[in-house]
Phi, psi and omega in degrees: 000129181284136179222134177244124182244118181260153175205163174108354179287173179160194180256133181215152177281154177305137184094348181276185184228152172217155175234120177264146175230150177217117180252129180258135177230161181076013180281129179262314181268161179295148182274129178273285183253139171237143183199177178231134172241165174217154178221117177269158180305129178078005182239163177281155176293136182228151177288133175260308181199151178215155181216132179279173183297329179280353174100011179275116183268153171232143182228149169293146182303327185291344183242357181302134180084351179243324182252147180221126181256143176212166181215153175241102184296328180294331181256001183051045185233140176238145183236154173225109176271120183245116181244164178048049185296144180241162179303325182287355173277353179299125183182172167270127182258130183244135174276144179225138180226136176249117182218128178062028179082007178240150178256143180229144182240146170278178184277347179098146176225135185279132172240123179236127182244120180267139183265000000 
């Protein structure tokens, strides 16, 4: 059974930093894409950043230059370094993994940025 365990969320002041981690277990096939989505209250879930197995990242325009995604293929783990956080970054952040043609989601971790 595939399981994604996220960590690193919390409360931070505007301008601060947080680092999210997501470790995948129970994966049988190699992981293609790993990424992070977020959902703010009353809004749709949106892509924040994604990274392919070869390491090419994609970012939402709203986080470019502030957030950085990376992955450790040996550990089936993806990270999201979030710098210069803004109040509008407040949301539940979800890890996403694509493996064997199927998508898997983490349970979500809350990020709250106080202004």
